[in-house]
C-alpha positions as YAML, in Angstrom:
chain: A
units: angstrom
residues:
- id: 1
  name: UNK
  ca: [-0.05, 0.39, -0.13]
- id: 2
  name: UNK
  ca: [1.24, 3.67, -1.06]
- id: 3
  name: UNK
  ca: [-0.26, 5.01, 2.07]
- id: 4
  name: UNK
  ca: [1.42, 8.01, 3.59]
- id: 5
  name: UNK
  ca: [3.10, 7.72, 7.11]
- id: 6
  name: UNK
  ca: [0.45, 10.23, 8.84]
- id: 7
  name: UNK
  ca: [-2.18, 7.57, 7.21]
- id: 8
  name: UNK
  ca: [-0.90, 4.65, 8.46]
- id: 9
  name: UNK
  ca: [-0.55, 6.16, 11.89]
- id: 10
  name: UNK
  ca: [-4.28, 7.50, 11.88]
- id: 11
  name: UNK
  ca: [-5.14, 3.95, 10.80]
- id: 12
  name: UNK
  ca: [-2.87, 2.28, 13.97]
- id: 13
  name: UNK
  ca: [-4.35, 4.88, 16.42]
- id: 14
  name: UNK
  ca: [-7.81, 3.81, 15.47]
- id: 15
  name: UNK
  ca: [-7.48, -0.44, 15.45]
- id: 16
  name: UNK
  ca: [-6.00, 0.56, 19.19]
- id: 17
  name: UNK
  ca: [-9.06, 2.63, 20.33]
- id: 18
  name: UNK
  ca: [-10.88, -0.34, 18.72]
- id: 19
  name: UNK
  ca: [-9.36, -3.08, 19.91]
- id: 20
  name: UNK
  ca: [-9.31, -1.75, 23.44]
- id: 21
  name: UNK
  ca: [-12.84, -1.01, 23.16]
- id: 22
  name: UNK
  ca: [-13.22, -4.59, 22.29]
- id: 23
  name: UNK
  ca: [-11.25, -6.00, 25.60]
- id: 24
  name: UNK
  ca: [-13.37, -3.92, 27.33]
- id: 25
  name: UNK
  ca: [-16.62, -5.21, 26.22]
- id: 26
  name: UNK
  ca: [-15.92, -8.45, 26.28]
- id: 27
  name: UNK
  ca: [-14.53, -8.58, 29.45]
- id: 28
  name: UNK
  ca: [-18.08, -6.77, 30.31]
- id: 29
  name: UNK
  ca: [-19.62, -9.84, 28.45]
- id: 30
  name: UNK
  ca: [-17.76, -12.51, 30.84]
- id: 31
  name: UNK
  ca: [-18.78, -10.50, 33.92]
- id: 32
  name: UNK
  ca: [-22.39, -9.50, 32.99]
- id: 33
  name: UNK
  ca: [-24.30, -10.21, 36.44]
- id: 34
  name: UNK
  ca: [-27.45, -11.01, 34.14]
- id: 35
  name: UNK
  ca: [-28.73, -11.19, 30.96]
- id: 36
  name: UNK
  ca: [-29.71, -7.80, 29.81]
- id: 37
  name: UNK
  ca: [-26.22, -6.62, 30.60]
- id: 38
  name: UNK
  ca: [-24.54, -9.65, 28.52]
- id: 39
  name: UNK
  ca: [-26.90, -8.67, 25.85]
- id: 40
  name: UNK
  ca: [-25.98, -5.37, 25.56]
- id: 41
  name: UNK
  ca: [-22.06, -5.95, 26.09]
- id: 42
  name: UNK
  ca: [-22.78, -8.26, 23.06]
- id: 43
  name: UNK
  ca: [-23.90, -5.34, 21.10]
- id: 44
  name: UNK
  ca: [-20.85, -3.94, 21.89]
- id: 45
  name: UNK
  ca: [-18.41, -6.16, 20.81]
- id: 46
  name: UNK
  ca: [-20.19, -6.39, 17.62]
- id: 47
  name: UNK
  ca: [-20.13, -3.39, 16.85]
- id: 48
  name: UNK
  ca: [-16.27, -3.00, 17.74]
- id: 49
  name: UNK
  ca: [-16.12, -5.91, 15.21]
- id: 50
  name: UNK
  ca: [-17.50, -4.40, 12.23]
- id: 51
  name: UNK
  ca: [-15.76, -1.37, 12.98]
- id: 52
  name: UNK
  ca: [-12.69, -2.98, 12.71]
- id: 53
  name: UNK
  ca: [-13.64, -4.43, 9.74]
- id: 54
  name: UNK
  ca: [-14.85, -1.11, 8.31]
- id: 55
  name: UNK
  ca: [-11.34, 0.18, 8.58]
- id: 56
  name: UNK
  ca: [-9.70, -2.32, 7.20]
- id: 57
  name: UNK
  ca: [-12.13, -2.22, 4.29]
- id: 58
  name: UNK
  ca: [-11.14, 2.06, 4.47]
- id: 59
  name: UNK
  ca: [-7.72, 1.14, 4.37]
- id: 60
  name: UNK
  ca: [-8.04, -1.54, 1.76]
- id: 61
  name: UNK
  ca: [-10.27, 0.75, -0.66]
- id: 62
  name: UNK
  ca: [-7.66, 3.83, -0.09]
- id: 63
  name: UNK
  ca: [-4.71, 1.78, -1.04]
- id: 64
  name: UNK
  ca: [-6.45, 0.70, -3.92]
- id: 65
  name: UNK
  ca: [-7.59, 4.32, -5.11]
- id: 66
  name: UNK
  ca: [-3.92, 5.59, -4.49]
- id: 67
  name: UNK
  ca: [-2.35, 3.06, -6.60]
- id: 68
  name: UNK
  ca: [-4.64, 3.56, -8.94]
- id: 69
  name: UNK
  ca: [-4.30, 7.50, -8.77]
- id: 70
  name: UNK
  ca: [-0.35, 7.04, -8.61]
- id: 71
  name: UNK
  ca: [-0.36, 4.92, -12.03]
- id: 72
  name: UNK
  ca: [-2.83, 7.53, -13.52]
- id: 73
  name: UNK
  ca: [-0.21, 10.02, -12.73]
- id: 74
  name: UNK
  ca: [2.72, 11.16, -15.23]
...
């Protein structure tokens, strides 16, 4: 991928932040005292995983588009 160092850093920070959210949500889910709290924590886990997938897809799309744009430049 031909990403700028700044963009790589932003994706790295985003993935770290989402990883922290995911870890805490998984702990909440494991230690939830009742089914209602487990369900709420599971929704956070699912959303964090979705956000990580979305970030990966954005990075992949951006990497593809930056390769195409650099190939079309003289």
